[in-house]
N, C-alpha and C positions, 0 to 999 in steps of 0.2 A: 733857313727854317724858319716857320712861324708858330710861335707860341699861340695857345691858344684859351693863355689865361694871364692875368698879372696886369703888369705895367706895360708891357707890350704885344699885349693881347690883337690877336690878328692885322701885327706889321709884318712884313718881310724882314728878317736880320740876315745879318750876314756873320759870318763867322770864320774860325780858323782852327785847323788842327795842327798841334806842333808835335813831330817822328822825333824821339829821342832817339837816337843811335850809337851815342856814347852814352852810358850812364855815368861814367866817372870826369867825364869833363861837363856834364848836363848841370846848368846853376840855377833849379828853379825858380830862384828867390828873386835873384838876379834877370832873368827869362820875364817874370811878372811884372817888375819894374819896368824894366824897357817897352815892353808890350804899354802899359800904362802911361810912360813917357811920350809914346807914338800916337796913344788916342788923344791925349791934352794938346799936343803939338798939331796933332791935323785936324782935330774937331775942337778947336778952343770955344765957338758958340755953344755947341752939343755939351760939353763936358761940365759937368759942377760936380763939387765933392757934398756928399751928404754933411748937412747941419746939425749940429747936437738939438735934441737932446739925442743922445745913443745909451741904451741901457741906464745905468742911474745917475750918467752922469750930464751936466744940463751945461758946461761950458765948452770943455775940448771937444774939438773936430773929431768924431769915431773915427776918420783914418789914423789921427794922430793918437788914438787909444792903439787902436791896433798894433800902430807901427811903435808902440812904443815911447814914440818923440815926435818934436813938430817940423824938424828938420828937414826930414825924406819930403814930406809934403811940400816944404818952402823951394827944396833941391828940384822937384818937379815940377814946380810951379815956373822956376825959372831955365828948366831945358839946360840943367847942369850936365857934366856928360858922364856917362854911365860911370866911368871907371871912377871919380872923383867921391860918385856916392857908395859904391863896394869898396872901396879905400877907408870911408868913414864908418861904416859897421862890421868890416871886418875885425877888428879888435874884438869887439863885442861877442862876434861869434867863437873866436877861438877861446875866449875865458869861458863860455857856455858849453864849449865841446870839454873842457877839463874838468869843468863842474858835473856836466853829468856821466863822465866813466864809469864813477862807483854805481853807478842805476842802470848800465847795459847788462842785458841778460845773456844776450848772445855773440 
């Protein structure tokens, strides 16, 4: 596609479609991390993290704020195995799922 405004205006940009065929097996966050890891690997000269400031934070990296940690970015930079990254966040995910149960309406 060719954006008509913003950073890549008038440049041909590639892309991809993800077709989920099994919603129970699909892991959207892991998929996103896998794609990000590959972009870092395939395009090391073009890839760059956004530097601070972000919102009202002037020290932390914006990605670290969104991820709620800095270890995920560090593991991505080190090209750590996806299974290692997932194993690191799964306990937090399980804890969150327990906390949210009382708030589910359906």
